[in-house]
C-alpha positions in Angstrom: -21.1 -20.1 -12.9 -23.2 -23.2 -13.4 -21.5 -26.6 -13.2 -22.0 -28.9 -16.1 -21.7 -32.6 -16.0 -21.4 -34.8 -19.1 -20.5 -38.5 -19.0 -18.8 -40.2 -21.9 -17.5 -43.7 -22.1 -15.8 -45.6 -24.8 -13.8 -48.8 -24.9 -10.2 -48.8 -26.0 -8.9 -52.1 -27.4 -5.8 -53.6 -25.7 -2.5 -53.6 -27.6 0.4 -56.0 -27.5 4.2 -55.8 -28.2 4.5 -52.2 -27.0 7.0 -50.1 -25.2 6.1 -48.4 -21.9 7.4 -45.7 -19.6 7.0 -45.6 -15.8 7.0 -42.7 -13.4 10.3 -41.5 -12.2 9.2 -38.3 -10.5 6.1 -36.7 -9.1 3.9 -33.9 -10.5 5.9 -30.7 -10.9 9.3 -32.2 -10.9 11.4 -35.1 -12.3 11.0 -36.9 -15.6 9.6 -40.2 -16.8 12.0 -43.1 -17.3 12.0 -45.8 -19.9 10.6 -49.2 -18.8 11.7 -52.2 -21.0 8.3 -54.0 -20.5 6.7 -54.3 -23.9 3.4 -56.0 -23.0 1.3 -53.5 -21.2 -2.2 -52.9 -22.7 -4.2 -49.8 -23.0 -6.1 -49.2 -19.8 -8.1 -46.0 -20.4 -11.7 -47.2 -20.7 -13.4 -43.8 -20.9 -14.1 -40.6 -19.0 -16.8 -39.3 -16.7 -17.9 -36.3 -14.8 -16.9 -33.5 -17.1 -17.3 -30.3 -15.0 -17.0 -26.7 -16.0 -15.5 -25.1 -12.8 -14.7 -21.5 -13.5 -13.9 -18.8 -16.1 -10.3 -17.7 -15.6 -10.0 -14.6 -17.8 -12.2 -11.8 -19.0 -15.5 -10.2 -17.7 -17.2 -12.3 -15.0 -14.0 -14.4 -14.4 -12.9 -15.5 -11.0 -9.7 -13.4 -11.6 -9.8 -9.6 -12.0 -8.1 -9.6 -15.4 -9.5 -6.1 -16.2 -7.0 -4.7 -13.7 -4.2 -5.7 -16.1 -6.2 -4.8 -19.2 -7.1 -8.4 -20.3 -10.7 -8.4 -21.5 -10.3 -11.2 -24.0 -7.6 -13.8 -24.5 -7.1 -17.5 -25.3 -4.9 -20.6 -24.9 -3.4 -20.9 -21.4 -0.7 -23.6 -21.7 1.0 -24.1 -18.3 4.7 -24.4 -17.2 5.8 -25.2 -13.7 8.9 -23.4 -12.4 9.5 -24.3 -8.7 6.3 -23.6 -6.8 5.1 -21.2 -9.5 2.9 -22.1 -12.5 3.0 -19.8 -15.5 0.0 -19.5 -17.8 0.8 -18.4 -21.4 -2.0 -16.8 -23.3 -2.3 -15.8 -27.0 -3.7 -12.7 -28.7 -5.0 -10.5 -25.9 -7.2 -7.5 -26.1 -7.8 -4.9 -23.4 -10.8 -3.3 -24.9 -13.7 -5.3 -26.3 -17.3 -4.7 -27.3 -19.6 -6.9 -25.1 -21.0 -8.5 -28.3 -17.6 -9.3 -29.7 -16.8 -12.9 -30.7 -13.3 -14.2 -31.2 -10.0 -12.3 -31.3 -10.8 -8.7 -31.8 -10.7 -5.4 -29.9 -8.4 -2.6 -28.8 -5.1 -2.6 -27.0 -3.9 -5.8 -28.8 -0.9 -7.7 -27.5 0.2 -10.9 -29.2 0.8 -12.8 -26.0 0.7 -12.3 -22.2 1.4 -14.5 -19.2 0.1 -14.8 -15.6 1.6 -16.8 -12.7 0.3 -18.4 -9.6 1.3 -20.6 -6.6 -2.3 -21.9 -6.3 -2.0 -25.6 -6.1 -5.6 -26.4 -5.4 -7.4 -26.8 -8.7 -10.8 -27.9 -7.4 -12.3 -24.4 -7.3 -10.4 -22.8 -10.2 -6.9 -21.2 -10.3 -6.3 -17.7 -8.8 -3.7 -15.7 -10.5 -1.2 -13.9 -8.3 0.7 -11.8 -10.8 1.4 -11.1 -14.5 4.3 -10.2 -16.7 3.7 -6.5 -16.6 4.7 -3.3 -18.3 5.9 -0.1 -16.5 2.4 0.9 -15.5 1.2 -2.5 -14.3 -0.7 -3.8 -17.3 -0.1 -7.3 -18.9 2.8 -6.9 -21.3 3.7 -9.1 -24.3 6.5 -11.5 -23.8 7.5 -10.9 -27.4 5.4 -8.7 -29.6 4.1 -9.6 -33.0 4.5 -7.2 -36.0 0.6 -6.9 -36.3 0.8 -6.7 -40.1 -2.5 -6.9 -42.0 -3.8 -10.4 -42.5 -2.9 -11.5 -46.0 -0.2 -8.9 -46.5 2.6 -11.6 -46.4 4.2 -10.3 -43.2 3.6 -11.3 -39.6 0.2 -10.9 -38.1 1.2 -12.1 -34.6 3.4 -14.3 -32.4 1.4 -17.0 -30.6 2.9 -19.0 -27.7 2.3 -22.7 -27.9 4.0 -24.2 -24.9 6.8 -23.7 -22.3 9.3 -25.6 -20.3 11.9 -24.9 -17.6 15.6 -25.9 -17.2 16.1 -25.1 -13.6 15.0 -21.5 -13.1 15.3 -20.7 -16.8 12.0 -20.6 -18.7 11.6 -21.2 -22.4 8.5 -20.7 -24.4 7.9 -21.9 -28.0 6.0 -19.6 -30.2 4.8 -19.5 -33.8 5.0 -16.5 -36.1 1.6 -16.4 -37.9 1.5 -15.1 -41.5 -2.1 -15.6 -42.4 -5.3 -16.6 -40.6 -7.5 -18.6 -43.0 -10.7 -20.6 -42.6 -11.6 -21.8 -39.0 -8.8 -24.1 -37.8 -6.5 -23.1 -40.7 -3.6 -20.7 -40.6 -0.1 -20.3 -42.1 3.1 -19.7 -40.2 6.4 -18.0 -41.1 8.4 -20.1 -38.6 8.5 -21.4 -35.0 11.1 -20.3 -32.4 11.9 -19.9 -28.7 12.1 -17.1 -26.2 13.8 -17.3 -22.9 13.6 -15.6 -19.4 16.4 -15.9 -16.8 14.8 -13.6 -14.3 11.6 -15.4 -13.2 9.6 -14.3 -16.2 10.1 -10.6 -15.7 11.8 -10.1 -19.1 12.1 -12.2 -22.2 14.5 -12.4 -25.2 14.6 -14.4 -28.4 16.8 -17.5 -28.5 19.0 -16.7 -31.4 19.7 -19.4 -34.1 16.9 -21.9 -33.1 14.0 -22.0 -35.5 11.8 -24.4 -37.4 10.3 -23.7 -40.9 6.7 -22.6 -41.0 5.7 -25.4 -43.3 7.2 -28.1 -41.1 5.5 -30.4 -38.5 7.2 -28.5 -35.7 5.3 -25.3 -35.5 3.1 -26.0 -32.4 4.4 -28.2 -29.6 3.6 -29.7 -26.2 6.5 -30.6 -23.9 7.3 -32.9 -21.0 10.4 -34.0 -19.1 11.7 -37.5 -19.8 14.6 -39.4 -18.4 16.3 -42.0 -20.7 19.5 -43.8 -20.1 20.2 -41.7 -17.1 20.0 -38.5 -19.1 17.2 -35.8 -18.7 15.4 -34.7 -21.9 12.7 -32.4 -23.0 10.3 -34.1 -25.4 8.3 -32.0 -27.9 5.1 -33.5 -29.4 4.7 -31.4 -32.5 2.1 -30.5 -35.1 2.0 -28.1 -38.1 0.2 -24.8 -38.1 -3.6 -25.1 -37.9 -5.6 -28.0 -36.6 -5.4 -30.5 -39.5 -2.1 -32.3 -39.1 -0.6 -35.3 -37.3 1.9 -35.5 -34.5 5.6 -35.9 -34.7 8.2 -36.0 -31.9 11.5 -34.4 -31.2 13.7 -34.2 -28.1 16.6 -32.1 -26.7 18.9 -32.8 -23.7 17.6 -30.8 -20.7 20.4 -28.3 -20.6 20.4 -24.6 -21.6 23.4 -25.2 -23.8 21.5 -27.9 -25.8 18.2 -26.0 -25.9 19.9 -23.0 -27.5 21.8 -25.1 -30.1 19.7 -26.1 -33.2 22.0 -28.9 -34.0 21.4 -30.6 -30.7 17.7 -31.4 -31.5 16.9 -34.9 -32.7 13.7 -36.3 -34.3 11.9 -39.6 -33.7 12.5 -41.7 -36.9 10.8 -44.9 -36.0 11.8 -48.0 -34.0 14.3 -50.8 -34.7 12.7 -53.7 -32.9 12.0 -52.2 -29.5 14.6 -49.4 -29.8 13.6 -45.9 -30.8 15.7 -44.3 -33.5 16.5 -40.6 -33.4 17.8 -38.6 -36.3 19.4 -35.1 -36.5 17.5 -34.6 -39.8 14.0 -33.1 -39.5 13.1 -34.8 -42.7 13.4 -38.2 -41.1 10.7 -37.5 -38.5 7.9 -40.0 -38.6 4.3 -39.3 -37.7 3.3 -41.0 -34.5 -0.4 -39.9 -34.4 -2.4 -39.4 -37.6 -5.5 -37.2 -37.7 -6.6 -33.7 -37.3 -4.7 -32.6 -34.2 -4.9 -29.1 -32.9 -3.3 -27.3 -29.9 -2.2 -30.5 -28.1 -1.0 -31.2 -24.5 0.8 -34.3 -23.2 1.6 -35.5 -19.7 2.2 -38.7 -17.8 -0.9 -40.0 -15.9 0.0 -41.3 -12.5 -3.5 -42.9 -12.4 -3.2 -44.8 -15.7 0.6 -45.2 -15.6 0.4 -44.2 -19.2 0.9 -41.0 -21.3 -2.2 -39.0 -22.1 -2.6 -36.5 -24.9 -5.4 -33.9 -25.2 -6.2 -31.8 -28.3 -9.0 -30.3 -30.3 -9.9 -30.9 -34.0 -11.9 -27.7 -34.9 -14.9 -29.4 -33.3 -14.6 -31.3 -30.0 -11.8 -31.9 -27.5 -10.3 -35.4 -27.2 -8.0 -37.5 -25.1 -5.7 -40.4 -26.2 -3.7 -42.8 -24.2 0.0 -43.6 -25.2 2.1 -46.5 -24.1 5.4 -44.7 -24.9 6.0 -41.1 -26.0 6.1 -42.3 -29.6 3.1 -44.7 -29.2 1.2 -46.7 -29.9 -1.5 -44.3 -29.1 -5.1 -45.4 -28.5 -8.2 -44.3 -30.3 -9.5 -40.8 -29.4 -12.1 -40.4 -26.7 -14.3 -37.3 -26.8 -13.8 -35.2 -23.6 -15.7 -32.0 -24.4 -18.4 -32.1 -27.1 -18.3 -29.3 -29.6 -22.1 -29.4 -29.7 -22.2 -28.4 -26.1 -19.3 -25.9 -26.2 -19.2 -24.5 -29.8 -15.9 -22.9 -30.8 -13.8 -24.8 -28.2 -10.1 -25.3 -28.5 -6.8 -25.8 -26.6 -7.5 -28.3 -23.8 -4.2 -27.9 -21.9 -3.1 -30.2 -19.0 -0.6 -29.8 -16.2 0.7 -32.7 -14.0 0.5 -30.4 -11.0 -3.3 -30.1 -11.4 -4.7 -33.5 -10.6 -6.8 -35.0 -7.7 -7.8 -38.5 -6.5 -4.3 -40.0 -7.1 -4.4 -38.6 -10.7 -7.8 -40.0 -11.6 -9.2 -36.4 -11.9 -7.4 -34.2 -14.3 -7.9 -30.4 -14.7 -7.4 -28.4 -17.9 -7.8 -25.0 -19.5 -10.1 -24.7 -22.4 -10.6 -21.7 -24.7 -14.0 -20.7 -26.1 -14.2 -18.6 -29.2 -17.3 -16.9 -27.8 -16.6 -15.2 -25.4 -13.0 -15.5 -26.4 -11.7 -16.3 -22.9 -10.2 -19.2 -21.0 -12.1 -21.6 -18.7 -11.2 -24.2 -16.2 -12.6 -27.8 -16.4 -12.1 -31.2 -14.8 -12.8 -34.7 -15.9 -12.4 -38.1 -14.3 -10.4 -40.9 -16.1 -11.9 -44.4 -15.9 -9.7 -47.5 -16.1 -11.0 -50.3 -18.1 -9.4 -52.8 -15.7 -10.9 -51.4 -12.5 
């Protein structure tokens, strides 16, 4: 596959009177701890060297996904569990006309997952296994009802992001009621599924659910340590690609994750101290704009948070001083003009090079409705 290089640079203005977090663990383990220093500026000056490395799924991919009946799929958010990384894909089709565009075809499953121990991202990621059915084909983690679009039921269940508590794996998903215009859809609710056997089988987490018209339908997760306690943070958006980001957190224990009342929502700051509320209605928006399919991680190179997302056009990156902000201006990473129909640029702290300067990410393309592997270099404004 040809390698494509595109250089983009933009300047991000420095900010003052901010909160910052510093690294408490390395990629693939540990959280990020609160640092009381308020005066650190933005340091991401731009990006360079955008490179399309490989196609991960579908015909002509580096992985033989036809063997598990995956001809077309999308998304590909990643969760690290020990030395394994799970890739969670959305609507998946085993049979597709070569001329098909977007999510269509036969042998439809609402979601599937692959796993790997490949820790060298430079030449793409080789899958070593899948969540499989009894005959060795990629199986849904939790199947959607596949009601007709517009019928008022459930069209599908789409995984948005996962996280692990020890060896227990959780995946957040949204129940889609209606696919509308490009970038717009309606959800019934968002909820969790869990696996306690290394991803072989999955079950719903009973009693944990967010309304379909809330800002907590699609999420990105990361481990954070605050006050000596481990947390899972969720950066969250509504259904579709046209809403802002809000933030919630949960203590990093199975008991808390499976208790709706244990979740708290970022409700602003009192001076320098973040305020957390048990009431979803108190949640404040931390990033305005048209944010779709986001991903967030701590950058060891920048010593800042980074967020990637799409906006029904291009893919962008923002730099954050704390999980709740301030967040810098968006910098275009992948131009929609060069990759029409792109979405879902997902990061993983395990997949970086050059001390974190080079980051790798999945990216979905509506045509050919499959998942690709990219890299880009971060450029510090102060270097």
